[in-house]
N, CA, C and O atoms as a GROMACS GRO file, in nm:
protein
  260
    1UNK      N    1  -1.738  13.915  -3.022
    1UNK     CA    2  -1.740  13.822  -3.133
    1UNK      C    3  -1.630  13.718  -3.114
    1UNK      O    4  -1.515  13.753  -3.086
    2UNK      N    5  -1.664  13.592  -3.130
    2UNK     CA    6  -1.568  13.483  -3.112
    2UNK      C    7  -1.476  13.474  -3.233
    2UNK      O    8  -1.521  13.479  -3.348
    3UNK      N    9  -1.347  13.461  -3.207
    3UNK     CA   10  -1.250  13.447  -3.314
    3UNK      C   11  -1.273  13.316  -3.388
    3UNK      O   12  -1.306  13.214  -3.327
    4UNK      N   13  -1.255  13.318  -3.518
    4UNK     CA   14  -1.273  13.199  -3.601
    4UNK      C   15  -1.171  13.094  -3.558
    4UNK      O   16  -1.051  13.119  -3.564
    5UNK      N   17  -1.218  12.977  -3.516
    5UNK     CA   18  -1.130  12.874  -3.462
    5UNK      C   19  -1.109  12.758  -3.558
    5UNK      O   20  -1.023  12.673  -3.532
    6UNK      N   21  -1.184  12.751  -3.666
    6UNK     CA   22  -1.169  12.640  -3.761
    6UNK      C   23  -1.056  12.672  -3.858
    6UNK      O   24  -1.048  12.783  -3.911
    7UNK      N   25  -0.971  12.575  -3.881
    7UNK     CA   26  -0.857  12.589  -3.971
    7UNK      C   27  -0.860  12.478  -4.073
    7UNK      O   28  -0.908  12.368  -4.046
    8UNK      N   29  -0.809  12.506  -4.190
    8UNK     CA   30  -0.783  12.405  -4.290
    8UNK      C   31  -0.637  12.417  -4.328
    8UNK      O   32  -0.589  12.527  -4.358
    9UNK      N   33  -0.567  12.306  -4.328
    9UNK     CA   34  -0.426  12.305  -4.367
    9UNK      C   35  -0.405  12.194  -4.469
    9UNK      O   36  -0.461  12.085  -4.457
   10UNK      N   37  -0.324  12.223  -4.569
   10UNK     CA   38  -0.286  12.122  -4.667
   10UNK      C   39  -0.136  12.102  -4.654
   10UNK      O   40  -0.057  12.196  -4.667
   11UNK      N   41  -0.098  11.977  -4.629
   11UNK     CA   42   0.042  11.944  -4.604
   11UNK      C   43   0.093  11.844  -4.706
   11UNK      O   44   0.022  11.751  -4.746
   12UNK      N   45   0.217  11.863  -4.748
   12UNK     CA   46   0.283  11.764  -4.834
   12UNK      C   47   0.315  11.643  -4.749
   12UNK      O   48   0.355  11.656  -4.633
   13UNK      N   49   0.299  11.524  -4.807
   13UNK     CA   50   0.327  11.400  -4.735
   13UNK      C   51   0.424  11.317  -4.817
   13UNK      O   52   0.396  11.280  -4.931
   14UNK      N   53   0.538  11.287  -4.759
   14UNK     CA   54   0.637  11.202  -4.824
   14UNK      C   55   0.633  11.064  -4.760
   14UNK      O   56   0.593  11.048  -4.645
   15UNK      N   57   0.674  10.964  -4.837
   15UNK     CA   58   0.687  10.831  -4.781
   15UNK      C   59   0.568  10.739  -4.801
   15UNK      O   60   0.573  10.623  -4.760
   16UNK      N   61   0.459  10.788  -4.862
   16UNK     CA   62   0.347  10.698  -4.890
   16UNK      C   63   0.382  10.614  -5.012
   16UNK      O   64   0.439  10.664  -5.109
   17UNK      N   65   0.348  10.485  -5.006
   17UNK     CA   66   0.381  10.395  -5.115
   17UNK      C   67   0.259  10.347  -5.193
   17UNK      O   68   0.271  10.289  -5.301
   18UNK      N   69   0.138  10.372  -5.136
   18UNK     CA   70   0.017  10.322  -5.202
   18UNK      C   71  -0.106  10.390  -5.140
   18UNK      O   72  -0.095  10.468  -5.045
   19UNK      N   73  -0.223  10.359  -5.195
   19UNK     CA   74  -0.347  10.412  -5.140
   19UNK      C   75  -0.374  10.359  -5.000
   19UNK      O   76  -0.441  10.424  -4.920
   20UNK      N   77  -0.320  10.240  -4.969
   20UNK     CA   78  -0.334  10.185  -4.834
   20UNK      C   79  -0.266  10.273  -4.732
   20UNK      O   80  -0.318  10.294  -4.622
   21UNK      N   81  -0.149  10.325  -4.767
   21UNK     CA   82  -0.078  10.418  -4.678
   21UNK      C   83  -0.163  10.543  -4.653
   21UNK      O   84  -0.174  10.591  -4.541
   22UNK      N   85  -0.223  10.594  -4.761
   22UNK     CA   86  -0.307  10.712  -4.749
   22UNK      C   87  -0.426  10.684  -4.658
   22UNK      O   88  -0.464  10.769  -4.577
   23UNK      N   89  -0.484  10.567  -4.670
   23UNK     CA   90  -0.598  10.529  -4.584
   23UNK      C   91  -0.559  10.519  -4.438
   23UNK      O   92  -0.634  10.563  -4.350
   24UNK      N   93  -0.443  10.461  -4.412
   24UNK     CA   94  -0.396  10.451  -4.272
   24UNK      C   95  -0.369  10.588  -4.213
   24UNK      O   96  -0.402  10.614  -4.098
   25UNK      N   97  -0.308  10.676  -4.292
   25UNK     CA   98  -0.280  10.812  -4.244
   25UNK      C   99  -0.410  10.886  -4.219
   25UNK      O  100  -0.424  10.955  -4.118
   26UNK      N  101  -0.507  10.873  -4.310
   26UNK     CA  102  -0.637  10.938  -4.294
   26UNK      C  103  -0.702  10.892  -4.164
   26UNK      O  104  -0.753  10.975  -4.087
   27UNK      N  105  -0.702  10.762  -4.140
   27UNK     CA  106  -0.764  10.708  -4.018
   27UNK      C  107  -0.693  10.758  -3.893
   27UNK      O  108  -0.758  10.792  -3.794
   28UNK      N  109  -0.562  10.762  -3.897
   28UNK     CA  110  -0.486  10.807  -3.781
   28UNK      C  111  -0.514  10.955  -3.750
   28UNK      O  112  -0.539  10.990  -3.635
   29UNK      N  113  -0.510  11.040  -3.852
   29UNK     CA  114  -0.536  11.182  -3.830
   29UNK      C  115  -0.678  11.208  -3.782
   29UNK      O  116  -0.700  11.298  -3.702
   30UNK      N  117  -0.772  11.129  -3.829
   30UNK     CA  118  -0.913  11.147  -3.790
   30UNK      C  119  -0.937  11.121  -3.643
   30UNK      O  120  -1.038  11.165  -3.588
   31UNK      N  121  -0.846  11.049  -3.576
   31UNK     CA  122  -0.864  11.020  -3.433
   31UNK      C  123  -0.814  11.133  -3.343
   31UNK      O  124  -0.838  11.131  -3.222
   32UNK      N  125  -0.745  11.230  -3.399
   32UNK     CA  126  -0.690  11.338  -3.317
   32UNK      C  127  -0.800  11.432  -3.269
   32UNK      O  128  -0.896  11.457  -3.342
   33UNK      N  129  -0.786  11.483  -3.148
   33UNK     CA  130  -0.886  11.577  -3.096
   33UNK      C  131  -0.898  11.699  -3.187
   33UNK      O  132  -0.798  11.755  -3.231
   34UNK      N  133  -1.020  11.739  -3.213
   34UNK     CA  134  -1.045  11.860  -3.290
   34UNK      C  135  -1.043  11.842  -3.440
   34UNK      O  136  -1.078  11.936  -3.513
   35UNK      N  137  -1.002  11.727  -3.490
   35UNK     CA  138  -0.999  11.704  -3.635
   35UNK      C  139  -1.141  11.669  -3.680
   35UNK      O  140  -1.202  11.574  -3.630
   36UNK      N  141  -1.192  11.746  -3.775
   36UNK     CA  142  -1.329  11.727  -3.823
   36UNK      C  143  -1.335  11.653  -3.956
   36UNK      O  144  -1.429  11.578  -3.982
   37UNK      N  145  -1.235  11.674  -4.040
   37UNK     CA  146  -1.236  11.613  -4.173
   37UNK      C  147  -1.093  11.597  -4.222
   37UNK      O  148  -1.009  11.684  -4.200
   38UNK      N  149  -1.067  11.484  -4.288
   38UNK     CA  150  -0.934  11.456  -4.340
   38UNK      C  151  -0.947  11.399  -4.480
   38UNK      O  152  -1.029  11.311  -4.504
   39UNK      N  153  -0.867  11.449  -4.572
   39UNK     CA  154  -0.859  11.393  -4.706
   39UNK      C  155  -0.711  11.374  -4.736
   39UNK      O  156  -0.633  11.469  -4.732
   40UNK      N  157  -0.672  11.251  -4.767
   40UNK     CA  158  -0.533  11.220  -4.798
   40UNK      C  159  -0.529  11.163  -4.939
   40UNK      O  160  -0.605  11.071  -4.972
   41UNK      N  161  -0.440  11.217  -5.022
   41UNK     CA  162  -0.427  11.170  -5.158
   41UNK      C  163  -0.287  11.114  -5.180
   41UNK      O  164  -0.187  11.185  -5.169
   42UNK      N  165  -0.281  10.984  -5.212
   42UNK     CA  166  -0.153  10.922  -5.247
   42UNK      C  167  -0.101  10.983  -5.376
   42UNK      O  168   0.017  11.015  -5.386
   43UNK      N  169  -0.188  10.998  -5.476
   43UNK     CA  170  -0.147  11.050  -5.607
   43UNK      C  171  -0.089  11.190  -5.598
   43UNK      O  172   0.008  11.222  -5.666
   44UNK      N  173  -0.150  11.274  -5.514
   44UNK     CA  174  -0.103  11.413  -5.500
   44UNK      C  175  -0.001  11.429  -5.388
   44UNK      O  176   0.061  11.534  -5.374
   45UNK      N  177   0.016  11.323  -5.308
   45UNK     CA  178   0.108  11.326  -5.195
   45UNK      C  179   0.078  11.443  -5.100
   45UNK      O  180   0.166  11.519  -5.059
   46UNK      N  181  -0.052  11.453  -5.067
   46UNK     CA  182  -0.097  11.561  -4.979
   46UNK      C  183  -0.202  11.514  -4.880
   46UNK      O  184  -0.274  11.417  -4.903
   47UNK      N  185  -0.208  11.587  -4.770
   47UNK     CA  186  -0.315  11.566  -4.672
   47UNK      C  187  -0.382  11.702  -4.648
   47UNK      O  188  -0.314  11.802  -4.623
   48UNK      N  189  -0.513  11.705  -4.657
   48UNK     CA  190  -0.591  11.825  -4.628
   48UNK      C  191  -0.669  11.796  -4.501
   48UNK      O  192  -0.745  11.699  -4.493
   49UNK      N  193  -0.650  11.882  -4.400
   49UNK     CA  194  -0.709  11.857  -4.269
   49UNK      C  195  -0.788  11.980  -4.225
   49UNK      O  196  -0.737  12.092  -4.226
   50UNK      N  197  -0.914  11.957  -4.187
   50UNK     CA  198  -1.000  12.060  -4.134
   50UNK      C  199  -1.011  12.034  -3.984
   50UNK      O  200  -1.058  11.928  -3.943
   51UNK      N  201  -0.968  12.130  -3.903
   51UNK     CA  202  -0.961  12.106  -3.759
   51UNK      C  203  -0.994  12.231  -3.678
   51UNK      O  204  -0.998  12.342  -3.731
   52UNK      N  205  -1.017  12.209  -3.550
   52UNK     CA  206  -1.045  12.316  -3.455
   52UNK      C  207  -0.915  12.348  -3.382
   52UNK      O  208  -0.862  12.264  -3.310
   53UNK      N  209  -0.864  12.467  -3.402
   53UNK     CA  210  -0.734  12.500  -3.343
   53UNK      C  211  -0.739  12.520  -3.191
   53UNK      O  212  -0.635  12.537  -3.128
   54UNK      N  213  -0.859  12.518  -3.134
   54UNK     CA  214  -0.868  12.521  -2.988
   54UNK      C  215  -0.836  12.384  -2.930
   54UNK      O  216  -0.798  12.372  -2.814
   55UNK      N  217  -0.851  12.278  -3.012
   55UNK     CA  218  -0.833  12.141  -2.965
   55UNK      C  219  -0.700  12.079  -3.006
   55UNK      O  220  -0.652  11.986  -2.941
   56UNK      N  221  -0.640  12.129  -3.111
   56UNK     CA  222  -0.511  12.075  -3.155
   56UNK      C  223  -0.436  12.184  -3.231
   56UNK      O  224  -0.493  12.284  -3.273
   57UNK      N  225  -0.307  12.162  -3.248
   57UNK     CA  226  -0.222  12.259  -3.317
   57UNK      C  227  -0.169  12.198  -3.447
   57UNK      O  228  -0.158  12.076  -3.460
   58UNK      N  229  -0.137  12.283  -3.541
   58UNK     CA  230  -0.084  12.236  -3.669
   58UNK      C  231   0.042  12.152  -3.647
   58UNK      O  232   0.064  12.053  -3.718
   59UNK      N  233   0.123  12.189  -3.552
   59UNK     CA  234   0.245  12.114  -3.523
   59UNK      C  235   0.217  11.970  -3.484
   59UNK      O  236   0.293  11.880  -3.518
   60UNK      N  237   0.109  11.948  -3.413
   60UNK     CA  238   0.073  11.810  -3.375
   60UNK      C  239   0.032  11.729  -3.497
   60UNK      O  240   0.064  11.611  -3.508
   61UNK      N  241  -0.040  11.794  -3.589
   61UNK     CA  242  -0.079  11.727  -3.712
   61UNK      C  243   0.045  11.686  -3.792
   61UNK      O  244   0.053  11.576  -3.845
   62UNK      N  245   0.140  11.777  -3.800
   62UNK     CA  246   0.265  11.748  -3.871
   62UNK      C  247   0.340  11.635  -3.803
   62UNK      O  248   0.392  11.546  -3.870
   63UNK      N  249   0.344  11.638  -3.671
   63UNK     CA  250   0.413  11.529  -3.598
   63UNK      C  251   0.349  11.393  -3.626
   63UNK      O  252   0.420  11.293  -3.639
   64UNK      N  253   0.216  11.388  -3.635
   64UNK     CA  254   0.147  11.263  -3.663
   64UNK      C  255   0.178  11.211  -3.803
   64UNK      O  256   0.188  11.090  -3.825
   65UNK      N  257   0.193  11.301  -3.895
   65UNK     CA  258   0.226  11.260  -4.033
   65UNK      C  259   0.367  11.203  -4.035
   65UNK      O  260   0.416  11.162  -4.140
   0.00000   0.00000   0.00000
């Protein structure tokens, strides 16, 4: 049986000043290998990322933020 490789992580994001910042971060994270879905909320100051951990690591996502 193959180990479950899909991960979802929700990270706090500091430094966003507007919805435009959230959009830029969303677009940037979406280009990373293995990232399947990204939701960034300026109001909640969070990023929720659904990704394949065989293709990228949580640490890389944090570094991109």
